[in-house]
C-alpha positions, -999 to +999 in steps of 0.1 A: +000+000+000+013+034-010+010+067+008-007+084-021-037+061-017-046+080+014-050+112-006-084+119-021-077+131-056-102+148-079-122+126-102-108+116-135-134+137-154-126+168-133-088+161-137-090+160-175-114+190-176-094+213-153-058+203-154-036+220-180-025+197-209+012+198-198+002+181-165-027+159-177-009+147-209-040+128-221-021+111-249+001+093-224-021+091-192-052+077-207-034+044-217-010+042-187-026+041-152+007+047-135+014+078-155-022+089-149-017+086-111+016+106-113-001+133-133-030+135-109-006+138-080+013+166-098-020+184-103-029+179-066+004+194-057-001+224-080-035+230-065-023+228-030+006+252-037-019+277-052-043+273-023-015+278+002-004+310-015-040+323-016-043+314+021-012+334+029-026+364+009-059+362+028-041+360+062-021+391+053-052+409+042-070+399+074-042+412+096-042+445+077-080+449+082-077+440+119-051+468+123-073+492+105-102+483+128-081+488+158-070+522+147-106+532+141-117+519+175-090+540+192-101+570+172-137+564+182-129+559+218-110+591+219-138+610+202-162+610+231-139+629+256-132+654+228-169+659+222-175+664+259-148+690+261-162+708+231-197+707+246-184+722+279 
């Protein structure tokens, strides 16, 4: 039993529909199951790399937004005392 058998790969239809031809190589992989499995694993790796990069971008964006929220909260909390002093 191989480690790759524990990974849930996309269906063959989805693989041939979405994977670029340089990875799917239908001329070779349709007739050779071993090459097909290798190509599907390559596609899985590419997808995981892309998703990891997107995840990092989202985390960076989230941190930036959280900092902006904190700055706005500080501004709003300092606004009430200033308004009170203006009213007096």
